[in-house]
TORKE-108176 format. One record per residue: residue number from 1; x, z, y of N, C-alpha, C, CB in turn; residue in one letter. Coordinates in Angstrom, 3 decimals. Glycine has a CB too. Layout:
// residues N
- num neast nup nnorth caeast caup canorth ceast cup cnorth cbeast cbup cbnorth residuo
- NUM X Z Y X Z Y X Z Y X Z Y a
...
END
This chain:
// residues 200
- num neast nup nnorth caeast caup canorth ceast cup cnorth cbeast cbup cbnorth residuo
- 1 64.630 -75.971 -91.128 65.421 -74.487 -91.530 64.522 -73.616 -90.790 67.200 -74.244 -90.980 s
- 2 63.695 -73.601 -90.342 62.646 -72.617 -89.390 63.447 -72.006 -88.111 62.011 -71.163 -90.372 g
- 3 64.631 -72.417 -87.703 65.216 -71.932 -86.485 64.483 -72.692 -85.275 66.825 -72.179 -86.500 k
- 4 64.785 -71.833 -84.154 64.325 -72.490 -82.904 65.276 -72.881 -81.981 63.481 -71.713 -82.225 r
- 5 64.995 -73.692 -81.291 65.903 -74.447 -80.295 65.596 -74.467 -79.178 66.105 -75.636 -80.480 y
- 6 66.017 -74.195 -78.090 65.851 -74.516 -76.691 66.771 -75.437 -75.882 65.860 -73.372 -76.072 a
- 7 66.165 -76.489 -75.209 66.693 -77.573 -74.624 66.505 -77.553 -73.326 66.267 -78.663 -75.105 a
- 8 67.348 -77.492 -72.549 67.442 -77.496 -70.680 67.763 -78.730 -70.320 68.666 -76.501 -69.881 v
- 9 66.848 -79.634 -69.591 67.115 -80.725 -69.172 67.034 -80.674 -67.523 66.250 -81.650 -69.869 m
- 10 68.178 -81.371 -67.005 68.073 -81.527 -65.431 68.028 -82.812 -65.239 69.198 -80.950 -64.567 t
- 11 67.436 -82.929 -63.781 67.066 -84.261 -63.372 68.473 -85.027 -62.713 65.767 -84.125 -62.238 v
- 12 69.141 -84.009 -61.963 70.438 -84.281 -61.186 71.715 -83.930 -61.905 70.440 -83.505 -59.888 f
- 13 72.689 -84.516 -62.020 74.227 -83.894 -62.404 74.687 -82.803 -61.373 75.471 -85.157 -62.368 e
- 14 75.450 -81.952 -61.970 75.969 -80.654 -60.911 76.659 -81.583 -59.515 77.520 -79.410 -61.866 p
- 15 77.232 -82.494 -59.744 77.718 -83.036 -58.632 76.614 -83.802 -57.689 78.789 -83.911 -59.076 g
- 16 75.805 -84.229 -58.241 74.760 -84.782 -57.330 73.869 -83.583 -56.496 73.742 -85.709 -58.281 e
- 17 73.734 -82.496 -57.267 72.966 -81.520 -56.872 73.436 -81.015 -55.555 72.909 -80.540 -57.854 r
- 18 74.718 -80.798 -55.488 75.329 -80.387 -54.011 75.148 -81.344 -53.016 76.837 -80.148 -54.008 l
- 19 74.734 -82.319 -53.447 74.303 -83.255 -52.201 72.770 -83.424 -51.786 74.783 -84.705 -52.511 l
- 20 72.013 -82.612 -52.562 70.662 -82.755 -52.257 70.502 -81.507 -51.345 69.684 -82.822 -53.573 r
- 21 69.578 -81.770 -50.398 69.369 -80.912 -49.101 68.439 -79.716 -49.769 68.516 -81.856 -47.684 s
- 22 67.521 -79.964 -50.934 66.754 -78.768 -51.324 67.791 -77.608 -51.907 65.616 -79.212 -52.471 r
- 23 68.884 -77.958 -52.559 69.758 -77.046 -52.901 70.338 -76.082 -52.037 70.592 -77.605 -53.381 f
- 24 70.522 -76.686 -50.615 71.227 -75.761 -49.740 70.311 -74.873 -49.284 71.915 -76.371 -48.631 w
- 25 68.881 -75.585 -49.126 67.641 -74.606 -48.596 67.693 -73.512 -49.475 66.070 -75.262 -48.640 v
- 26 67.559 -73.743 -50.674 67.587 -72.685 -51.725 68.668 -71.448 -51.655 67.819 -73.417 -53.006 n
- 27 69.672 -72.161 -51.366 70.957 -71.450 -51.475 70.982 -70.612 -49.838 72.405 -72.726 -51.805 m
- 28 70.490 -71.104 -48.867 70.232 -70.354 -47.460 69.290 -69.175 -47.671 69.537 -71.369 -46.313 t
- 29 68.087 -69.516 -48.407 66.878 -68.523 -48.496 67.417 -67.238 -49.376 65.457 -69.301 -49.289 l
- 30 68.398 -67.884 -50.129 68.855 -66.440 -51.184 70.145 -65.711 -50.551 69.398 -66.976 -53.017 a
- 31 70.941 -66.576 -49.661 72.010 -65.747 -49.266 71.521 -64.961 -47.865 73.377 -66.687 -49.074 m
- 32 70.681 -65.376 -47.032 70.303 -64.586 -45.889 70.126 -63.178 -45.998 69.196 -65.040 -45.408 v
- 33 68.967 -63.017 -46.954 68.368 -61.341 -47.099 69.753 -60.627 -47.601 66.850 -61.066 -48.513 p
- 34 70.505 -61.162 -48.720 71.800 -60.323 -49.158 72.723 -60.201 -47.976 72.645 -61.039 -50.406 s
- 35 72.782 -61.205 -47.138 73.829 -61.169 -46.064 73.298 -59.813 -45.160 73.881 -62.764 -45.104 g
- 36 72.096 -59.884 -44.799 71.353 -58.868 -43.758 71.683 -57.513 -44.401 69.551 -59.103 -43.601 l
- 37 71.387 -57.334 -45.690 71.450 -56.071 -46.498 72.797 -55.666 -46.533 70.922 -56.205 -47.914 v
- 38 73.947 -56.542 -46.736 75.298 -56.012 -46.864 75.743 -55.741 -45.330 76.319 -57.098 -47.692 c
- 39 75.294 -56.393 -44.289 75.624 -55.995 -42.887 75.196 -54.890 -42.570 75.213 -56.776 -41.950 l
- 40 73.759 -54.438 -42.770 73.383 -53.067 -42.497 73.961 -51.953 -43.340 72.008 -52.985 -42.592 l
- 41 74.429 -52.197 -44.829 75.022 -51.113 -45.348 76.593 -50.972 -44.878 74.850 -51.210 -46.840 l
- 42 77.094 -52.014 -44.343 78.704 -51.706 -43.702 78.132 -50.879 -42.509 79.834 -53.310 -43.104 a
- 43 77.385 -51.317 -41.528 77.123 -50.598 -40.244 76.649 -49.167 -40.753 75.946 -51.396 -39.261 l
- 44 76.011 -48.941 -41.766 75.638 -47.581 -41.914 76.858 -46.680 -42.240 74.586 -47.471 -42.983 y
- 45 77.681 -47.328 -42.904 79.010 -46.554 -43.496 80.187 -46.623 -42.340 79.626 -47.379 -45.043 i
- 46 80.173 -47.716 -41.659 81.531 -47.498 -40.633 81.167 -47.016 -39.429 82.364 -48.806 -40.275 t
- 47 79.943 -47.002 -38.731 79.613 -46.458 -37.388 79.845 -45.157 -37.453 78.263 -46.683 -36.913 r
- 48 79.598 -44.310 -38.379 79.853 -42.850 -38.400 81.617 -42.879 -38.240 79.180 -42.051 -40.005 p
- 49 82.277 -43.626 -38.946 83.696 -43.375 -38.873 84.415 -43.722 -37.721 84.296 -43.967 -39.845 i
- 50 83.839 -44.819 -37.186 84.090 -45.608 -35.872 83.966 -44.360 -34.580 82.749 -47.014 -35.698 t
- 51 82.667 -43.587 -34.883 82.548 -42.576 -33.664 83.538 -41.511 -34.144 80.905 -41.906 -33.370 r
- 52 83.786 -41.127 -35.066 84.644 -39.851 -35.488 86.049 -40.263 -35.111 84.551 -39.437 -37.183 l
- 53 86.530 -41.602 -35.357 87.908 -41.931 -34.696 87.974 -41.766 -33.286 88.322 -43.314 -34.937 r
- 54 86.667 -42.185 -32.680 86.876 -42.142 -30.948 86.891 -40.484 -30.628 85.321 -43.038 -29.938 g
- 55 86.118 -39.673 -31.424 86.168 -38.246 -31.030 87.591 -37.890 -31.315 85.110 -37.293 -31.826 t
- 56 88.227 -38.137 -32.452 89.652 -37.678 -32.646 90.549 -38.156 -31.535 90.219 -38.184 -33.994 a
- 57 90.362 -39.415 -31.000 91.175 -39.793 -30.076 90.956 -39.153 -28.631 91.093 -41.156 -30.078 q
- 58 89.768 -38.599 -28.348 89.593 -37.882 -27.123 90.184 -36.729 -27.325 88.265 -37.695 -26.682 r
- 59 90.159 -35.888 -28.648 90.886 -34.709 -29.068 92.187 -34.756 -28.860 90.726 -34.420 -30.333 l
- 60 92.824 -35.734 -29.315 94.215 -36.085 -29.188 94.482 -36.134 -27.592 94.539 -37.530 -29.964 a
- 61 93.825 -36.924 -26.756 93.960 -36.851 -25.570 93.837 -35.761 -24.674 93.387 -37.556 -25.289 g
- 62 93.547 -34.700 -25.132 93.477 -33.453 -24.551 92.186 -32.901 -24.239 94.175 -33.467 -23.474 g
- 63 91.232 -33.469 -24.717 89.660 -33.017 -24.392 89.276 -32.114 -25.583 88.490 -34.412 -24.289 d
- 64 89.489 -31.012 -25.203 89.211 -29.892 -26.439 87.689 -29.837 -26.849 89.648 -28.256 -25.935 l
- 65 87.089 -30.328 -25.799 85.801 -30.068 -26.302 84.895 -31.327 -26.899 85.100 -29.421 -25.183 s
- 66 85.831 -32.149 -27.326 85.166 -33.326 -28.140 84.762 -33.046 -29.581 86.127 -34.512 -28.208 a
- 67 83.366 -33.489 -29.738 82.800 -33.302 -30.954 82.269 -34.243 -31.530 82.037 -32.500 -30.966 r
- 68 81.906 -34.261 -32.964 81.192 -35.646 -33.392 79.930 -35.522 -32.805 81.025 -35.941 -35.022 s
- 69 79.014 -36.666 -33.054 77.680 -37.131 -32.692 76.744 -36.313 -33.359 77.437 -38.554 -33.015 s
- 70 75.810 -36.028 -33.034 74.625 -35.213 -33.771 74.228 -35.965 -34.889 73.312 -34.945 -32.875 p
- 71 74.223 -37.341 -34.755 73.783 -38.075 -35.970 74.799 -38.214 -36.988 73.320 -39.398 -35.639 q
- 72 76.082 -37.646 -36.561 76.932 -37.588 -37.889 77.068 -36.601 -38.361 78.090 -37.960 -37.904 g
- 73 76.767 -35.464 -37.735 76.597 -33.969 -38.542 75.334 -33.877 -39.216 76.640 -32.642 -37.545 t
- 74 74.419 -34.560 -38.688 72.975 -34.401 -39.342 72.812 -34.977 -40.635 71.904 -35.026 -38.514 a
- 75 74.066 -36.062 -41.181 74.105 -36.786 -42.289 74.226 -35.642 -43.531 75.324 -37.866 -42.170 r
- 76 73.592 -36.196 -44.805 73.694 -34.988 -45.820 74.619 -35.661 -46.939 72.067 -34.420 -46.483 s
- 77 75.417 -36.811 -46.362 76.449 -37.183 -47.506 77.816 -36.886 -47.121 76.411 -38.697 -47.889 d
- 78 78.840 -37.470 -47.661 80.084 -37.102 -47.597 80.604 -37.093 -46.001 80.851 -38.034 -48.528 e
- 79 80.224 -38.346 -45.525 80.482 -38.805 -44.003 79.937 -37.408 -43.068 79.434 -40.443 -43.579 l
- 80 78.864 -36.974 -43.672 78.187 -35.826 -42.744 78.934 -34.407 -42.916 76.517 -35.605 -43.183 g
- 81 79.574 -34.261 -44.152 80.567 -33.267 -44.289 81.700 -33.251 -43.575 80.934 -33.215 -45.399 d
- 82 82.347 -34.583 -43.689 83.561 -34.954 -42.791 83.443 -34.485 -41.265 83.740 -36.559 -42.800 l
- 83 82.286 -35.076 -40.825 82.013 -34.710 -39.305 81.926 -33.171 -39.044 80.597 -35.369 -38.808 a
- 84 81.254 -32.388 -39.810 80.942 -31.179 -39.639 82.391 -30.408 -39.903 79.720 -30.813 -40.560 r
- 85 83.251 -30.621 -41.088 84.612 -30.169 -41.037 85.393 -30.559 -39.766 85.310 -30.687 -42.210 d
- 86 85.251 -31.683 -39.258 86.095 -31.970 -38.074 85.755 -31.438 -36.915 86.198 -33.226 -37.825 f
- 87 84.383 -31.059 -36.677 83.847 -29.974 -35.606 84.546 -28.877 -35.721 82.407 -29.551 -35.721 d
- 88 84.419 -28.281 -37.090 84.998 -26.634 -37.228 86.488 -26.623 -36.908 84.829 -25.934 -38.907 t
- 89 87.368 -27.554 -37.216 88.634 -27.877 -36.842 88.745 -27.936 -35.307 89.017 -29.137 -37.482 m
- 90 88.041 -28.822 -34.566 88.269 -28.901 -33.182 87.764 -27.677 -32.458 87.652 -30.113 -32.647 a
- 91 86.954 -26.983 -33.045 86.506 -25.697 -32.370 87.504 -24.585 -32.583 85.115 -25.230 -32.910 a
- 92 88.182 -24.551 -33.702 89.221 -23.493 -34.137 90.512 -24.187 -33.021 89.626 -23.519 -36.205 q
- 93 90.705 -25.421 -32.848 92.003 -25.654 -31.890 91.719 -25.256 -30.582 92.494 -27.150 -31.791 i
- 94 90.370 -25.514 -30.225 90.173 -25.331 -28.844 90.350 -23.638 -28.504 88.638 -25.962 -28.455 e
- 95 89.773 -22.971 -29.698 90.052 -21.573 -29.420 91.379 -20.944 -29.421 89.390 -20.903 -30.241 r
- 96 92.254 -21.574 -30.090 93.641 -21.265 -30.006 94.301 -21.562 -28.807 94.302 -21.865 -30.965 l
- 97 93.931 -22.754 -28.438 94.712 -23.257 -27.259 94.116 -22.479 -26.072 94.596 -24.912 -27.052 m
- 98 93.067 -22.077 -25.907 92.410 -21.416 -24.650 93.102 -20.168 -24.820 90.684 -21.274 -24.590 t
- 99 93.120 -19.446 -26.168 94.048 -18.056 -26.082 95.270 -18.403 -25.452 94.441 -17.360 -27.551 a
- 100 96.069 -19.508 -26.074 97.309 -19.471 -25.519 97.581 -19.797 -24.263 98.000 -20.092 -26.124 q
- 101 96.628 -20.551 -23.373 96.558 -20.694 -21.912 96.501 -19.457 -21.139 95.432 -21.460 -21.554 r
- 102 95.583 -18.536 -21.721 95.177 -17.387 -21.282 96.353 -16.477 -21.228 94.113 -16.912 -22.065 r
- 103 97.136 -16.601 -22.358 98.390 -15.533 -22.425 99.399 -15.864 -21.894 98.874 -15.173 -23.619 f
- 104 99.605 -17.262 -21.470 100.750 -17.815 -20.576 100.229 -17.168 -19.380 100.959 -19.547 -20.450 v
- 105 99.222 -17.331 -18.977 98.771 -16.788 -17.220 98.767 -15.478 -17.146 97.198 -17.171 -16.604 a
- 106 98.157 -14.798 -18.216 98.363 -13.260 -17.925 99.664 -12.766 -17.922 97.697 -12.433 -18.869 d
- 107 100.659 -13.382 -18.965 102.082 -12.800 -18.925 102.467 -13.118 -17.502 103.172 -13.469 -20.067 v
- 108 102.439 -14.364 -17.067 102.733 -14.589 -15.692 102.446 -13.815 -14.583 102.290 -15.556 -15.414 s
- 109 101.163 -13.633 -14.544 100.718 -12.558 -13.447 101.431 -11.135 -13.609 99.069 -12.303 -13.552 h
- 110 101.368 -10.673 -15.000 101.925 -9.559 -15.209 103.355 -9.391 -14.910 101.682 -9.289 -16.363 e
- 111 104.309 -10.237 -14.991 105.681 -10.477 -14.527 105.703 -10.610 -12.973 106.266 -11.778 -15.207 l
- 112 104.853 -11.047 -12.460 105.062 -11.299 -11.083 105.182 -9.989 -10.207 103.936 -12.160 -10.597 g
- 113 104.440 -9.027 -10.526 104.494 -7.648 -9.523 105.834 -7.089 -10.002 103.088 -6.369 -9.754 a
- 114 106.120 -6.908 -11.279 107.417 -6.244 -11.196 108.749 -6.833 -10.454 107.749 -6.045 -12.512 p
- 115 108.664 -8.237 -10.611 109.670 -9.007 -10.060 109.758 -8.820 -8.409 109.394 -10.484 -10.490 l
- 116 108.540 -8.592 -8.027 108.293 -8.755 -6.606 108.772 -7.107 -5.983 106.470 -9.252 -6.328 t
- 117 108.374 -6.130 -6.811 109.100 -4.849 -6.560 110.788 -4.800 -6.766 108.438 -3.814 -7.546 r
- 118 111.253 -5.763 -7.718 112.635 -5.705 -7.759 113.173 -6.478 -6.681 113.149 -6.135 -9.007 l
- 119 112.536 -7.408 -6.186 113.106 -7.975 -4.765 113.494 -7.025 -3.591 112.047 -8.880 -4.149 h
- 120 112.227 -6.450 -3.551 112.137 -5.015 -2.557 113.139 -4.186 -2.664 110.976 -4.074 -2.816 l
- 121 113.215 -3.876 -3.864 114.308 -2.711 -4.081 115.746 -3.293 -3.941 114.174 -2.007 -5.627 a
- 122 115.907 -4.603 -4.163 117.163 -5.099 -3.821 117.480 -5.358 -2.368 117.337 -6.243 -4.511 l
- 123 116.439 -5.442 -2.009 116.871 -5.709 -0.139 116.959 -4.120 0.380 115.256 -6.754 1.056 a
- 124 116.153 -3.206 0.021 116.564 -2.057 0.394 117.912 -1.437 0.099 115.737 -1.376 0.011 l
- 125 118.546 -1.791 -1.378 119.744 -1.505 -1.778 120.727 -2.168 -0.809 119.900 -1.890 -3.157 l
- 126 120.606 -3.295 -0.401 121.566 -3.963 0.486 121.593 -3.327 1.880 121.225 -5.453 0.602 r
- 127 120.560 -2.693 2.078 120.622 -1.884 3.642 121.279 -0.790 3.440 119.211 -1.410 4.369 r
- 128 121.025 0.089 2.230 121.778 1.515 2.284 123.045 1.483 1.715 121.049 2.633 1.555 r
- 129 123.515 0.598 0.809 124.693 0.879 0.077 125.817 0.076 0.707 124.516 0.561 -1.413 v
- 130 126.918 0.604 0.883 128.335 -0.222 1.379 128.654 -1.079 0.347 129.713 0.716 1.664 d
- 131 129.056 -2.173 0.987 129.675 -3.314 0.093 128.520 -3.926 -0.698 130.858 -2.744 -0.976 g
- 132 127.589 -4.300 0.171 126.185 -4.928 -0.291 126.612 -6.241 -0.620 124.925 -4.958 0.856 a
- 133 127.766 -6.717 -0.554 128.108 -8.319 -0.748 128.782 -8.204 -2.129 129.239 -9.092 0.541 t
- 134 128.731 -7.057 -2.788 129.501 -7.088 -4.128 128.905 -7.965 -5.286 129.597 -5.647 -4.667 a
- 135 129.903 -8.669 -5.964 129.446 -9.810 -6.939 128.366 -9.316 -7.869 130.670 -10.360 -7.838 p
- 136 128.450 -8.012 -8.198 127.581 -7.607 -9.474 126.083 -7.619 -8.598 128.097 -5.813 -10.314 e
- 137 126.085 -7.244 -7.447 124.772 -7.006 -6.561 124.136 -8.679 -6.373 125.258 -6.151 -4.792 l
- 138 125.119 -9.486 -6.137 124.845 -10.900 -5.801 124.078 -11.498 -7.127 126.313 -11.741 -5.428 q
- 139 124.840 -11.105 -8.279 124.357 -11.593 -9.635 122.865 -11.141 -10.022 125.358 -11.044 -10.748 r
- 140 122.880 -9.853 -9.769 121.392 -9.205 -9.793 120.223 -9.734 -9.030 121.461 -7.873 -9.319 i
- 141 120.658 -10.369 -7.735 119.612 -11.062 -6.973 119.662 -12.509 -7.621 119.896 -11.045 -5.287 e
- 142 120.415 -12.943 -7.824 120.431 -14.404 -8.239 119.446 -14.522 -9.693 122.181 -14.918 -8.529 r
- 143 119.734 -13.482 -10.554 118.877 -13.614 -11.606 117.631 -13.059 -11.638 119.406 -13.241 -12.558 e
- 144 117.299 -12.305 -10.580 115.841 -11.973 -10.003 115.465 -13.050 -9.449 115.685 -10.857 -8.987 t
- 145 115.997 -14.095 -8.864 115.368 -15.322 -8.192 114.939 -16.216 -9.327 116.405 -16.120 -7.176 d
- 146 115.856 -16.154 -10.409 115.551 -17.149 -11.362 114.485 -16.623 -12.477 116.893 -17.606 -12.013 r
- 147 114.107 -15.473 -12.502 113.131 -14.877 -13.286 111.893 -15.181 -12.409 113.412 -13.309 -13.602 l
- 148 111.831 -15.090 -11.035 110.684 -15.480 -10.354 110.486 -16.901 -10.625 110.766 -15.193 -8.915 s
- 149 111.234 -17.784 -10.310 111.290 -19.286 -10.641 110.648 -19.687 -11.805 112.611 -19.759 -10.775 n
- 150 110.845 -18.725 -12.856 110.633 -18.895 -14.307 109.018 -18.630 -14.407 111.621 -17.781 -15.270 l
- 151 108.806 -17.304 -13.795 107.403 -17.086 -13.559 106.313 -18.318 -12.728 107.470 -15.766 -12.730 v
- 152 107.017 -18.665 -11.847 106.370 -19.947 -11.181 106.116 -21.046 -11.997 107.176 -20.487 -10.136 q
- 153 106.898 -21.242 -12.769 107.068 -22.469 -13.618 105.901 -22.146 -14.734 108.754 -22.652 -14.299 q
- 154 105.830 -21.027 -15.342 104.748 -20.665 -16.276 103.387 -20.719 -15.565 104.991 -19.242 -16.870 l
- 155 103.205 -20.319 -14.244 101.938 -20.359 -13.778 101.490 -21.934 -13.521 101.881 -19.461 -12.499 l
- 156 102.564 -22.776 -13.332 102.337 -24.057 -13.190 102.121 -24.769 -14.171 103.117 -24.548 -12.645 l
- 157 102.699 -24.475 -15.655 102.206 -24.959 -16.947 100.894 -24.424 -17.416 103.171 -24.670 -17.951 l
- 158 100.566 -23.377 -16.807 99.165 -22.913 -17.246 98.042 -23.664 -16.524 98.980 -21.366 -16.970 a
- 159 98.383 -24.042 -15.312 97.337 -24.910 -14.495 97.490 -26.178 -14.912 97.475 -24.899 -12.955 g
- 160 98.688 -26.911 -15.534 98.642 -28.096 -16.050 97.800 -28.256 -17.232 99.839 -28.463 -16.280 l
- 161 98.066 -27.298 -17.936 97.224 -27.186 -19.398 95.833 -27.146 -19.060 97.554 -25.792 -20.340 e
- 162 95.478 -26.417 -17.955 93.909 -26.292 -17.684 93.401 -27.461 -17.025 93.524 -25.067 -16.781 a
- 163 93.995 -28.448 -16.663 93.582 -29.575 -16.063 93.686 -29.658 -14.599 92.359 -29.781 -16.426 g
- 164 94.552 -28.502 -13.997 94.704 -28.519 -12.416 95.973 -29.237 -12.026 94.763 -27.006 -11.780 r
- 165 95.808 -30.231 -11.157 97.117 -30.990 -10.789 97.855 -30.255 -9.549 96.754 -32.607 -10.363 i
- 166 98.796 -29.963 -9.742 99.315 -29.239 -8.308 99.674 -30.214 -7.197 100.699 -28.338 -8.540 p
- 167 99.626 -29.613 -6.031 100.149 -30.716 -4.935 101.558 -30.858 -4.765 99.667 -30.417 -3.543 a
- 168 102.469 -30.121 -5.572 103.889 -30.284 -5.204 104.465 -31.659 -5.929 104.747 -28.910 -5.686 e
- 169 105.308 -32.258 -5.592 105.805 -33.561 -6.180 107.000 -33.188 -6.847 106.075 -34.719 -5.139 t
- 170 107.631 -33.985 -7.741 108.889 -33.474 -8.490 110.001 -33.723 -7.546 109.174 -34.227 -9.940 l
- 171 111.082 -33.152 -7.683 112.227 -33.115 -6.921 113.405 -33.569 -7.907 112.420 -31.668 -6.284 s
- 172 114.533 -34.298 -7.390 115.702 -34.532 -8.192 116.555 -33.454 -8.432 116.441 -35.483 -7.666 p
- 173 117.129 -33.269 -9.537 117.956 -32.168 -9.868 119.378 -32.873 -10.176 117.323 -31.288 -11.140 v
- 174 120.166 -31.929 -9.606 121.702 -32.415 -9.684 122.288 -31.817 -10.952 122.644 -31.907 -8.342 s
- 175 122.609 -32.714 -11.959 123.246 -32.470 -13.251 124.371 -31.596 -12.919 123.704 -33.775 -13.999 l
- 176 125.335 -31.948 -12.085 126.615 -31.213 -11.782 126.274 -29.679 -11.598 127.336 -31.822 -10.419 r
- 177 125.741 -29.463 -10.575 125.017 -28.117 -10.173 124.594 -27.318 -11.386 123.696 -28.395 -9.292 s
- 178 123.755 -28.152 -12.048 122.997 -27.433 -13.223 124.044 -26.967 -14.170 121.923 -28.411 -14.023 l
- 179 124.973 -27.800 -14.722 125.886 -27.532 -15.809 127.115 -26.325 -15.069 126.620 -29.204 -16.377 c
- 180 127.457 -26.529 -13.595 128.062 -25.304 -13.142 127.608 -23.992 -13.250 128.228 -25.399 -12.038 d
- 181 126.434 -24.051 -13.115 125.280 -22.730 -13.125 125.463 -22.354 -14.547 123.434 -23.141 -12.756 s
- 182 125.225 -23.081 -15.525 125.459 -22.756 -16.924 126.806 -21.992 -17.283 125.418 -24.033 -17.674 i
- 183 127.717 -22.754 -16.763 129.184 -22.624 -17.215 129.324 -21.094 -16.394 130.406 -24.117 -16.618 v
- 184 128.922 -20.750 -15.288 128.955 -19.609 -14.429 128.399 -18.245 -15.252 128.043 -19.960 -13.100 e
- 185 127.084 -18.767 -15.712 126.330 -17.783 -16.442 127.218 -17.111 -17.696 124.987 -18.516 -16.984 d
- 186 127.754 -18.352 -18.466 128.593 -17.904 -19.638 129.839 -16.990 -19.417 129.078 -19.101 -20.300 a
- 187 130.283 -17.651 -18.500 131.714 -16.841 -18.092 131.227 -15.345 -17.676 132.631 -17.651 -16.608 n
- 188 130.081 -15.200 -16.859 129.703 -13.784 -16.540 129.356 -12.852 -17.886 128.392 -13.845 -15.550 f
- 189 128.566 -13.778 -18.683 128.289 -12.966 -19.903 129.408 -12.492 -20.659 127.506 -13.679 -20.792 e
- 190 130.362 -13.474 -20.803 131.851 -13.065 -21.578 132.549 -11.999 -21.193 132.893 -14.059 -21.468 e
- 191 132.557 -11.975 -19.569 133.134 -10.813 -18.865 132.482 -9.456 -19.127 133.080 -11.066 -17.424 i
- 192 131.105 -9.531 -18.987 130.473 -8.359 -19.352 130.564 -7.919 -20.703 129.236 -8.447 -19.054 g
- 193 130.712 -8.651 -21.743 130.885 -8.262 -22.947 132.374 -7.624 -23.410 130.520 -9.384 -23.654 r
- 194 133.302 -8.354 -22.379 134.576 -7.563 -22.635 134.742 -6.427 -21.837 135.749 -8.344 -22.446 a
- 195 133.875 -6.268 -20.876 134.253 -4.970 -20.195 133.334 -3.956 -20.929 134.007 -4.984 -18.493 s
- 196 132.295 -4.297 -21.531 131.754 -3.372 -22.604 132.540 -2.758 -23.860 130.728 -4.066 -23.151 c
- 197 133.486 -3.854 -24.398 134.408 -3.539 -25.555 135.462 -2.592 -24.957 135.109 -4.903 -26.220 r
- 198 135.910 -2.857 -23.704 136.946 -1.902 -23.312 136.216 -0.641 -23.169 137.722 -2.293 -21.998 e
- 199 135.270 -0.567 -22.583 134.770 0.942 -22.403 134.463 1.461 -23.721 133.437 1.101 -21.470 r
- 200 133.986 0.893 -24.863 133.951 1.511 -26.049 135.304 2.111 -26.751 133.363 0.587 -26.843 v
END
């Protein structure tokens, strides 16, 4: 008929071929290079991601100076774009956090001087005015002390955020006394509002 046919003849059956050592040698020679190529390709892709993950963990832990490695930012592929975008984000976060810490520290220092002068004025008022033990004067002095404590806490917060560990240790607080002071403040505010309404 003029058609061509091809016949493939094997010496061994498929089951017998698995038992031959030559088959496994050829399979090993074929798999080792492809396995090395796959390993190198996986390292090429995963190592920048692993480094970037470690940098993100450092940034989340409070190290605002954490940046991607130069090898990651020098890449020209999508992983390089990701590393550069991450560095831009980290720099912006560092600028914002630094500005916030500076603002808290500056406000605390600025509030300290007027409060000190207010304490001095209250001390002079107690000496000059009769009835220095009036409840209103005691309330003013107590609120001034609270403002001073708040300023000290702001300064302490700014120091903690900057990494400075204070020498002070934590002390227990009585919840009963805290609740009593809150109730006392609320009652005083209510009396003040009622007095203002009566005058109006």
